[in-house]
C-alpha positions in Angstrom: 16.5 6.1 8.4 14.0 6.2 5.4 10.8 7.9 5.5 7.7 6.8 3.4 4.6 8.8 3.0 0.9 7.3 2.9 -2.3 8.9 2.7 -2.7 9.6 6.5 0.9 10.3 7.5 4.3 8.8 7.4 6.4 5.8 8.1 10.2 5.9 9.3 12.4 2.8 9.0 14.2 3.7 12.4 16.5 0.6 12.4 16.3 -3.3 11.8 12.8 -4.3 12.8 11.5 -1.0 14.2 9.0 1.4 12.4 7.8 4.9 13.5 4.6 6.0 12.5 3.1 9.5 12.4 -0.6 10.3 11.7 -1.6 13.5 10.3 -3.3 15.7 12.8 -7.1 15.6 12.8 -7.3 13.6 9.7 -9.4 10.4 10.2 -7.4 7.3 10.2 -9.4 4.6 8.6 -8.7 0.7 7.9 -7.6 1.4 4.3 -5.0 3.5 5.7 -4.0 0.8 8.1 -3.9 -1.7 5.0 -1.8 0.8 3.2 0.7 0.8 6.4 0.9 -3.1 6.0 1.9 -2.9 2.4 4.5 -0.2 2.9 5.9 -2.3 6.0 6.3 -5.1 4.0 8.0 -3.4 1.4 10.4 -1.8 3.8 11.2 -4.9 6.1 9.5 -7.8 4.2 7.5 -10.2 6.2 9.2 -10.6 9.5 8.6 -9.8 13.2 8.8 -6.2 13.9 8.0 -3.4 16.6 5.8 -0.2 15.7 6.3 2.9 17.4 3.3 5.5 17.1 3.9 9.2 17.7 1.0 11.1 18.9 3.2 14.1 20.0 2.0 16.3 17.6 -1.6 16.3 18.6 -4.8 14.5 18.7 -5.3 11.5 15.9 -8.7 10.5 14.7 -8.5 6.8 14.5 -12.0 5.3 13.4 -13.2 2.7 15.8 -13.3 0.4 12.8 -9.6 1.1 12.5 -9.0 0.4 16.1 -10.8 -2.9 16.1 -8.6 -3.9 12.8 -5.4 -3.0 14.7 -6.2 -4.8 17.6 -7.9 -8.0 16.3 -8.1 -8.5 12.7 -4.8 -7.2 11.5 -2.7 -10.1 10.0 0.4 -8.0 11.1 -0.6 -9.3 14.7 1.3 -12.6 13.4 4.2 -10.4 13.0 4.2 -7.3 15.2 5.7 -8.0 18.5 4.8 -4.7 20.2 3.0 -1.4 19.7 4.9 1.5 21.5 2.7 4.9 21.8 4.5 8.3 22.3 2.7 11.0 23.9 3.2 14.1 26.4 -0.5 14.6 26.5 -2.2 13.5 29.5 -5.6 13.3 27.8 -4.0 11.2 25.0 -2.2 8.9 27.5 -5.8 8.3 29.2 -7.3 7.6 25.5 -4.5 5.3 24.7 -4.9 3.5 28.0 -8.7 2.9 27.6 -7.9 1.5 24.0 -5.5 -1.1 25.6 -8.0 -1.9 28.5 -11.1 -2.3 26.1 -9.8 -3.5 23.0 -7.2 -5.9 24.6 -4.6 -5.8 21.9 -2.8 -9.2 20.9 0.5 -7.6 21.2 2.5 -5.9 24.2 1.5 -2.5 23.9 2.6 0.4 26.3 2.5 4.3 26.4 6.0 6.5 26.6 6.8 10.0 26.7 9.7 9.8 24.6 11.2 7.6 21.6 14.2 6.7 23.8 12.2 4.9 26.6 10.3 3.2 23.8 13.5 2.0 22.2 14.9 0.9 25.6 11.6 -1.2 26.2 11.7 -2.8 22.6 15.5 -3.7 23.0 14.2 -5.6 26.3 11.2 -7.3 24.2 13.9 -8.4 21.7 16.0 -9.7 24.4 13.2 -11.9 25.5 12.0 -12.7 22.1 15.4 -13.8 20.7 16.3 -15.3 24.0 
């Protein structure tokens, strides 16, 4: 596994087409940060389909409304991103994520989990369908 730093956190290449994103706690995440993630992703795995796992277990992450909109609707990565898995053990964060899913209606399959292992099982099932 290789880990790369960006202005608002880290990206770890877990395997093949799966990236783990961890944001710095309480630091605002902006559209520019999301664009930086895109550049790092392209350097790590190129321009191909991938899954994103975002780990919120370290605490609250402050993603700006503009960044949420960019992620949900405008980000060109939606052409390549197969899914978003959000990891949290906090009920408050899970509610916030579920509200994001409900109101922003992301263009990719999006789900919350309480562990990375459970997210990976889900991703493997999606890959079986996607490659099917």
